[in-house]
C-alpha positions, 0 to 999 in steps of 0.5 A: 792852712799853709804859712807864707812869710817874706822879708826884704831889708838889710839883714840876712833873709833866711834866718828871718824867714825860718823864724817866721815860719816857726811861728806859723807851724800851728797852721798845719803843714807837710813840707817847707821851703824858701827862695832867697835872692842875694842882690841881682843874683838868681833866686836860690830855692830850697825845699824839704818835706816833713818838719820845718827843722829838716829845711832848717838843717839843709841850710844851717839854720839860714846861715848858708843861704845868703841874700837879704830878700826872700819868701818862705812857705809851709805847705798843707797839701790840697792839690798834689801829694806831700813831696819835695816837688810839690812843696813851695816855692814854685817857679815859672820856668820848666826846671825840675821843681824838686831841685835845690839851688839857683833857678833860672825863672822870671817869677818865683812864688809861694801860695796859700789857698785853692785855685778852683779852675786850675786844670782849665788854666793849666791846659791854657798854659800848656798850649803856650809852651809851658810845661809842669814839674808838680801836680799843684794848682800853685805852679799854674798860678805862678806860670799864669802871672809869668804868662801875662808878664811876658805876653803884655810886657807889663809890670808885676802889679798889672801882671798879678791883676790880670791873673786875679781876674782870670783865676777862681778860687781863694789865695794869698800869694807872695812873688819875686820877679827877676827883673826886680831885685830886692822887691816882693809882690803880694796879693790875696783873695779870701786868704789872710795876709798881713804886711809889716814895716819897721826900720828900713825892713818889710815883712810879709806873713799869713798871720801876725805871730810871724811878725811880732819879733820884728814889728808891731806896725802892720797892714791888713791886705784887702781882698783883690789887692796887690802890694809892692813891698820894698825895704821899709816901703809899702805900696798898695794897688787896687784891681785897676792898678791905681795906688791906694792908701791903707791904714796901719794897725798897731798890735799891742800883743807882746811877742812873749804872748806867742811863746811857751813861757816855760810850759811844755806845750802851747796848749797847756799854757793857753789853758792856764791863760783862760782866766786872764782871757775871760777877765780881759774880754769881760772888762772890755764891756763891763763898766761901773757895773753895767754891760755896755755894748754900744761900741759894738752897735748893740745899744739898748734900743738895738738889743730890744728890737732884735727878734731872733739870733743866728749864731754862725760858726765852725768847730769849737766856735760853733760849740760856743754858739750852741751853749749861748743858745741855751743862755740867750733863750732862757734869759732873753727869751729870744729864739736862737739858732746855732748854725754850722757855717758850711751849711748856713752859707748854702741854705735859703735864708728864711730870716726875719728882717730884725734878726741879728747874725752873729759870726764867730771865728778866732782868726776872723779869716775862716773861709766858710764863716766868712762866706756866711757873713757875706751871704747874710749881708747880701740879705740886708740882715744886721751882722755882728762879728765876734773875733779874736784878731783885730783888723781880720776880714770878718772884723772889717766886713761885719756891720759891727764887731765885738772882740775877744781879748784872748791874745794870740792862740798858737795851739791848734786845739782852741781853749782860751779863744773858746772860753772868751767867746763864751764870756762875750756871748754871755754878756750879750744874753744878759744885756739883751735880757735887761734891755727886753725887761726879762730880768729885774735889776737885781737879777741884772746885778747878780748875773754881772757878779756871777760873770766877773767871778768866773776867772777866779773860779777857773783858777780853782778848777785848774787845781784839779790837774794833777788828778786829771793827769792820773786819770788820763794815764789810766785811759790813754789807750781807750778806743771809744769815749762817749760824752753825754749831757742835757741842755747846756751840759750837752753843748759843753759835751760837744766841746769836750768830745772835740778836744778828745778826738782832735789831739788824742786821736781817740774816737769820741762822740758827744750825745744828748743823754736822752738820745742814748736809748735811740740807737747809741746805746748799742755802742756801749760795751764793757770797758768803754769810757762814758763821761757825763756832764752834771751841772744843771739841777733840773736835769742831773738825775735824768742824766745820771739814770742815762749813765747808770744804763751805761754802767749796767752794760760794763761802761766805766763812768766819769762824772763832772759836776759841781762842788757840793753834789757829792751824792754823784759819787754813788752813781759814777766811778770817778768824779771831777768837781768844779766850783759852783757857779750860776747854771747859765755860766757854769759851762765855762768851768765844766769845760776845764777838766775836759780840756785837761783831760784831752791834753793829758791823754795826748801827752800820755800817748806821746802825741804832738799836742800843739800840731795834731795830724791833719788839722790846721789852726786857721781853715782858710779854704772850703 
């Protein structure tokens, strides 16, 4: 949520900042702004509500804003309504925050996160002569830094450190001080921030894609750390003000991976990138016909000793955990609980000492998931981070980490990251089943072959997209959609329903098919769309019967099943087939038409597919 960029170097800052912000649009925002300094001149602030284009038009795409040092921001409203006065950057002075132009302020800054005790701090600052032009918690944070900077006559690092000790909440900050031209100061707590450096220039961003056009050498800022950023020079400080050494990370993603590459939207591009994402993820742990998770700490001995598994995640990552629950329990005969991170973090953890807690997050920065990780670690329980971003906070703090190799995912609605998470969880299931002696050597070989066949089968499943596009146009005006299934089909239905609602704004729900008669069927009426997942042999007839009950009440039925089950057509109105696969892994194929259906309905409705309303790619606040 929200996006921060910063630049100091030899070229004009504003175009660099605008470019960086454009790469962070997927995080969600309602306004944007820049502050740029030209040498020792005052910082010039420009803000605009709405799309980033509105800001770019104000400054002729950056050309009208001179200066080689600046910060930028896209704001997602938390405290204070979306408006120009609440847009960032904010200033320490008492000038009207909605005004554009040079500002007479000692501190100018941008902020991601939430300051929980901002009202208490605001009262303190009011009693010390400060006044406020906005209704944001950010203005409080900026002015608190200014207060310490002036009261104690200390440098920027010490002033920021005093602020960090005083505030409660989560934040990432980028600040410019009038007395320090050409420099930017940054700090973070529980909100992501990366620093890049290349050829006498330095960059700040909330996420790696904003930097890929300029550098692949980056640092991940640690919690409660302050950073002094000069052209081509970075200094890190701990909370005591002592300078610390940080390890640089080289990003291997190609910058083009974060571009649309000829596709209309990032989402459809990323749907088509799923075969590669799954293949790369599988190849990272399958060597010479065997699954080797030892680099992630899951040696054969460790896997054999695990008594139970808790999969903890949010949104689609939780749905991947729900699917994994069925697979792991069936193959490895180990109990699995899939927990929503925002619930898990607050519950009493009655977990066995030999359990494994798997923490799943694409970004590795999801606030509730990160908090759940820390809660599990406090109990001394082994944790495994399953993340897509190398060096992210969850990757650094988990006992062990298993990376998905999906590459940068830009669309808010996840597709390839979800599929990569599923693939990685499948490997844990098979490896654990083998380690515990639950499957034979022949079965072990068979399951690995089935996993390695998934990418090609997904390529084939994507060939049905024109047919799905036709169907989507027919149901673009649907009011309600129900997804139903049993077992693994139910787990995949959860993800299909989420894809539908988050990008098409159609109300959709996923139900375990056997629960329909326990209240839900009262909602079924003529013309409603019911989508049934029908990939599990033992459960197919039961789900078809549940669908028939819906049809008798006027519902239109769409069935998603595997090739060869052509008798399904006799029971439903429209059928989508995916290639056959082992039933443990077929969900990776069944989800493809559901992703495409959500996408094409959104396109048919003329919606912003990649940036749906009210949603952000990375949820870094509670």
